PyMOL CGO cylinders between C-alpha atoms (Angstrom):
from pymol import cmd
from pymol.cgo import CYLINDER

trace = [
    CYLINDER, -40.53, 33.84, -39.53, -39.02, 36.15, -42.11, 0.3, 1, 1, 1, 1, 1, 1,
    CYLINDER, -39.02, 36.15, -42.11, -35.79, 36.13, -44.10, 0.3, 1, 1, 1, 1, 1, 1,
    CYLINDER, -35.79, 36.13, -44.10, -33.65, 39.22, -43.59, 0.3, 1, 1, 1, 1, 1, 1,
    CYLINDER, -33.65, 39.22, -43.59, -30.21, 40.68, -44.12, 0.3, 1, 1, 1, 1, 1, 1,
    CYLINDER, -30.21, 40.68, -44.12, -28.35, 42.27, -41.20, 0.3, 1, 1, 1, 1, 1, 1,
    CYLINDER, -28.35, 42.27, -41.20, -27.39, 45.72, -42.48, 0.3, 1, 1, 1, 1, 1, 1,
    CYLINDER, -27.39, 45.72, -42.48, -26.16, 47.42, -39.32, 0.3, 1, 1, 1, 1, 1, 1,
    CYLINDER, -26.16, 47.42, -39.32, -25.99, 47.71, -35.58, 0.3, 1, 1, 1, 1, 1, 1,
    CYLINDER, -25.99, 47.71, -35.58, -27.97, 49.85, -33.15, 0.3, 1, 1, 1, 1, 1, 1,
    CYLINDER, -27.97, 49.85, -33.15, -26.41, 51.10, -29.93, 0.3, 1, 1, 1, 1, 1, 1,
    CYLINDER, -26.41, 51.10, -29.93, -28.56, 52.52, -27.13, 0.3, 1, 1, 1, 1, 1, 1,
    CYLINDER, -28.56, 52.52, -27.13, -26.73, 53.30, -23.92, 0.3, 1, 1, 1, 1, 1, 1,
    CYLINDER, -26.73, 53.30, -23.92, -29.86, 54.50, -22.11, 0.3, 1, 1, 1, 1, 1, 1,
    CYLINDER, -29.86, 54.50, -22.11, -32.69, 51.98, -22.19, 0.3, 1, 1, 1, 1, 1, 1,
    CYLINDER, -32.69, 51.98, -22.19, -35.19, 50.12, -20.05, 0.3, 1, 1, 1, 1, 1, 1,
    CYLINDER, -35.19, 50.12, -20.05, -33.54, 47.75, -17.58, 0.3, 1, 1, 1, 1, 1, 1,
    CYLINDER, -33.54, 47.75, -17.58, -35.21, 44.74, -19.26, 0.3, 1, 1, 1, 1, 1, 1,
    CYLINDER, -35.21, 44.74, -19.26, -33.21, 45.50, -22.43, 0.3, 1, 1, 1, 1, 1, 1,
    CYLINDER, -33.21, 45.50, -22.43, -29.81, 45.60, -20.73, 0.3, 1, 1, 1, 1, 1, 1,
    CYLINDER, -29.81, 45.60, -20.73, -27.34, 43.08, -22.10, 0.3, 1, 1, 1, 1, 1, 1,
    CYLINDER, -27.34, 43.08, -22.10, -29.16, 42.61, -25.41, 0.3, 1, 1, 1, 1, 1, 1,
    CYLINDER, -29.16, 42.61, -25.41, -27.55, 43.23, -28.80, 0.3, 1, 1, 1, 1, 1, 1,
    CYLINDER, -27.55, 43.23, -28.80, -29.59, 45.17, -31.33, 0.3, 1, 1, 1, 1, 1, 1,
    CYLINDER, -29.59, 45.17, -31.33, -29.11, 44.71, -35.07, 0.3, 1, 1, 1, 1, 1, 1,
    CYLINDER, -29.11, 44.71, -35.07, -30.73, 46.49, -38.00, 0.3, 1, 1, 1, 1, 1, 1,
    CYLINDER, -30.73, 46.49, -38.00, -32.39, 43.97, -40.33, 0.3, 1, 1, 1, 1, 1, 1,
    CYLINDER, -32.39, 43.97, -40.33, -33.93, 44.49, -43.77, 0.3, 1, 1, 1, 1, 1, 1,
    CYLINDER, -33.93, 44.49, -43.77, -36.36, 41.88, -45.09, 0.3, 1, 1, 1, 1, 1, 1,
    CYLINDER, -36.36, 41.88, -45.09, -35.15, 40.31, -48.35, 0.3, 1, 1, 1, 1, 1, 1,
    CYLINDER, -35.15, 40.31, -48.35, -36.51, 37.91, -50.97, 0.3, 1, 1, 1, 1, 1, 1,
    CYLINDER, -36.51, 37.91, -50.97, -34.77, 34.73, -52.12, 0.3, 1, 1, 1, 1, 1, 1,
    CYLINDER, -34.77, 34.73, -52.12, -32.57, 36.75, -54.47, 0.3, 1, 1, 1, 1, 1, 1,
    CYLINDER, -32.57, 36.75, -54.47, -31.48, 39.12, -51.71, 0.3, 1, 1, 1, 1, 1, 1,
    CYLINDER, -31.48, 39.12, -51.71, -33.61, 42.03, -52.95, 0.3, 1, 1, 1, 1, 1, 1,
    CYLINDER, -33.61, 42.03, -52.95, -35.22, 44.20, -50.25, 0.3, 1, 1, 1, 1, 1, 1,
    CYLINDER, -35.22, 44.20, -50.25, -38.85, 43.40, -49.48, 0.3, 1, 1, 1, 1, 1, 1,
    CYLINDER, -38.85, 43.40, -49.48, -39.58, 45.61, -46.50, 0.3, 1, 1, 1, 1, 1, 1,
    CYLINDER, -39.58, 45.61, -46.50, -38.38, 48.47, -44.39, 0.3, 1, 1, 1, 1, 1, 1,
    CYLINDER, -38.38, 48.47, -44.39, -35.74, 48.02, -41.73, 0.3, 1, 1, 1, 1, 1, 1,
    CYLINDER, -35.74, 48.02, -41.73, -36.49, 46.64, -38.29, 0.3, 1, 1, 1, 1, 1, 1,
    CYLINDER, -36.49, 46.64, -38.29, -34.41, 46.70, -35.12, 0.3, 1, 1, 1, 1, 1, 1,
    CYLINDER, -34.41, 46.70, -35.12, -34.13, 43.12, -33.88, 0.3, 1, 1, 1, 1, 1, 1,
    CYLINDER, -34.13, 43.12, -33.88, -32.63, 41.61, -30.76, 0.3, 1, 1, 1, 1, 1, 1,
    CYLINDER, -32.63, 41.61, -30.76, -29.88, 39.15, -31.69, 0.3, 1, 1, 1, 1, 1, 1,
    CYLINDER, -29.88, 39.15, -31.69, -30.43, 35.81, -29.92, 0.3, 1, 1, 1, 1, 1, 1,
    CYLINDER, -30.43, 35.81, -29.92, -27.85, 33.80, -31.93, 0.3, 1, 1, 1, 1, 1, 1,
    CYLINDER, -27.85, 33.80, -31.93, -24.71, 35.88, -32.47, 0.3, 1, 1, 1, 1, 1, 1,
    CYLINDER, -24.71, 35.88, -32.47, -25.40, 37.16, -36.00, 0.3, 1, 1, 1, 1, 1, 1,
    CYLINDER, -25.40, 37.16, -36.00, -23.32, 39.85, -37.64, 0.3, 1, 1, 1, 1, 1, 1,
    CYLINDER, -23.32, 39.85, -37.64, -23.56, 42.51, -40.32, 0.3, 1, 1, 1, 1, 1, 1,
    CYLINDER, -23.56, 42.51, -40.32, -23.88, 40.99, -43.79, 0.3, 1, 1, 1, 1, 1, 1,
    CYLINDER, -23.88, 40.99, -43.79, -25.44, 37.72, -42.66, 0.3, 1, 1, 1, 1, 1, 1,
    CYLINDER, -25.44, 37.72, -42.66, -28.76, 36.36, -43.89, 0.3, 1, 1, 1, 1, 1, 1,
    CYLINDER, -28.76, 36.36, -43.89, -30.96, 35.53, -40.91, 0.3, 1, 1, 1, 1, 1, 1,
    CYLINDER, -30.96, 35.53, -40.91, -34.40, 34.33, -39.89, 0.3, 1, 1, 1, 1, 1, 1,
    CYLINDER, -34.40, 34.33, -39.89, -36.23, 36.74, -37.65, 0.3, 1, 1, 1, 1, 1, 1,
    CYLINDER, -36.23, 36.74, -37.65, -39.60, 36.72, -35.98, 0.3, 1, 1, 1, 1, 1, 1,
    CYLINDER, -39.60, 36.72, -35.98, -41.74, 39.65, -34.97, 0.3, 1, 1, 1, 1, 1, 1,
    CYLINDER, -41.74, 39.65, -34.97, -44.66, 40.25, -32.67, 0.3, 1, 1, 1, 1, 1, 1,
    CYLINDER, -44.66, 40.25, -32.67, -45.34, 37.86, -29.79, 0.3, 1, 1, 1, 1, 1, 1,
    CYLINDER, -45.34, 37.86, -29.79, -43.15, 35.18, -31.44, 0.3, 1, 1, 1, 1, 1, 1,
    CYLINDER, -43.15, 35.18, -31.44, -40.15, 37.45, -30.87, 0.3, 1, 1, 1, 1, 1, 1,
    CYLINDER, -40.15, 37.45, -30.87, -40.50, 36.88, -27.13, 0.3, 1, 1, 1, 1, 1, 1,
    CYLINDER, -40.50, 36.88, -27.13, -40.26, 33.08, -27.30, 0.3, 1, 1, 1, 1, 1, 1,
    CYLINDER, -40.26, 33.08, -27.30, -36.46, 32.68, -26.99, 0.3, 1, 1, 1, 1, 1, 1,
    CYLINDER, -36.46, 32.68, -26.99, -34.48, 32.26, -23.78, 0.3, 1, 1, 1, 1, 1, 1,
    CYLINDER, -34.48, 32.26, -23.78, -32.84, 35.62, -24.48, 0.3, 1, 1, 1, 1, 1, 1,
    CYLINDER, -32.84, 35.62, -24.48, -36.08, 37.56, -25.03, 0.3, 1, 1, 1, 1, 1, 1,
    CYLINDER, -36.08, 37.56, -25.03, -38.64, 35.82, -22.82, 0.3, 1, 1, 1, 1, 1, 1,
    CYLINDER, -38.64, 35.82, -22.82, -40.78, 38.39, -20.97, 0.3, 1, 1, 1, 1, 1, 1,
    CYLINDER, -40.78, 38.39, -20.97, -38.84, 41.31, -22.45, 0.3, 1, 1, 1, 1, 1, 1,
    CYLINDER, -38.84, 41.31, -22.45, -40.37, 44.22, -24.39, 0.3, 1, 1, 1, 1, 1, 1,
    CYLINDER, -40.37, 44.22, -24.39, -39.10, 43.28, -27.88, 0.3, 1, 1, 1, 1, 1, 1,
    CYLINDER, -39.10, 43.28, -27.88, -40.97, 43.13, -31.17, 0.3, 1, 1, 1, 1, 1, 1,
    CYLINDER, -40.97, 43.13, -31.17, -38.34, 41.46, -33.41, 0.3, 1, 1, 1, 1, 1, 1,
    CYLINDER, -38.34, 41.46, -33.41, -35.73, 38.79, -32.69, 0.3, 1, 1, 1, 1, 1, 1,
    CYLINDER, -35.73, 38.79, -32.69, -33.10, 37.14, -34.86, 0.3, 1, 1, 1, 1, 1, 1,
    CYLINDER, -33.10, 37.14, -34.86, -33.57, 33.41, -34.21, 0.3, 1, 1, 1, 1, 1, 1,
    CYLINDER, -33.57, 33.41, -34.21, -31.28, 31.76, -36.78, 0.3, 1, 1, 1, 1, 1, 1,
    CYLINDER, -31.28, 31.76, -36.78, -28.39, 32.40, -39.15, 0.3, 1, 1, 1, 1, 1, 1,
    CYLINDER, -28.39, 32.40, -39.15, -29.16, 30.97, -42.59, 0.3, 1, 1, 1, 1, 1, 1,
    CYLINDER, -29.16, 30.97, -42.59, -26.64, 28.56, -44.14, 0.3, 1, 1, 1, 1, 1, 1,
    CYLINDER, -26.64, 28.56, -44.14, -28.57, 27.79, -47.32, 0.3, 1, 1, 1, 1, 1, 1,
    CYLINDER, -28.57, 27.79, -47.32, -31.95, 28.20, -48.99, 0.3, 1, 1, 1, 1, 1, 1,
    CYLINDER, -31.95, 28.20, -48.99, -33.12, 25.63, -51.52, 0.3, 1, 1, 1, 1, 1, 1,
    CYLINDER, -33.12, 25.63, -51.52, -36.32, 25.92, -53.57, 0.3, 1, 1, 1, 1, 1, 1,
    CYLINDER, -36.32, 25.92, -53.57, -37.55, 23.22, -55.98, 0.3, 1, 1, 1, 1, 1, 1,
    CYLINDER, -37.55, 23.22, -55.98, -34.17, 21.50, -55.86, 0.3, 1, 1, 1, 1, 1, 1,
    CYLINDER, -34.17, 21.50, -55.86, -32.24, 24.68, -56.73, 0.3, 1, 1, 1, 1, 1, 1,
    CYLINDER, -32.24, 24.68, -56.73, -29.98, 26.45, -54.26, 0.3, 1, 1, 1, 1, 1, 1,
    CYLINDER, -29.98, 26.45, -54.26, -31.09, 30.09, -54.09, 0.3, 1, 1, 1, 1, 1, 1,
    CYLINDER, -31.09, 30.09, -54.09, -28.69, 31.11, -51.33, 0.3, 1, 1, 1, 1, 1, 1,
    CYLINDER, -28.69, 31.11, -51.33, -25.58, 29.57, -49.82, 0.3, 1, 1, 1, 1, 1, 1,
    CYLINDER, -25.58, 29.57, -49.82, -23.44, 31.16, -47.13, 0.3, 1, 1, 1, 1, 1, 1,
]
cmd.load_cgo(trace, "trace")
């Protein structure tokens, strides 16, 4: 899984039937200090995340392992909303 920041939403009114009912969010990978580490990815939201939230997302075949995305053509899924990140006893992020 990767740590990311939800930076926007993606709306697609015309799409494959298997994608109907899914919410798409734009996620940018970030490091523990919130600095960007990768390009943006469109991820299916499986947990009700929103813009500005730090999330955990999976890509590749792992993205299709949730109840929301099982057997659907997705390559990235938000699987958790982060409450806190602690490293070596120090809080690096807190919601």
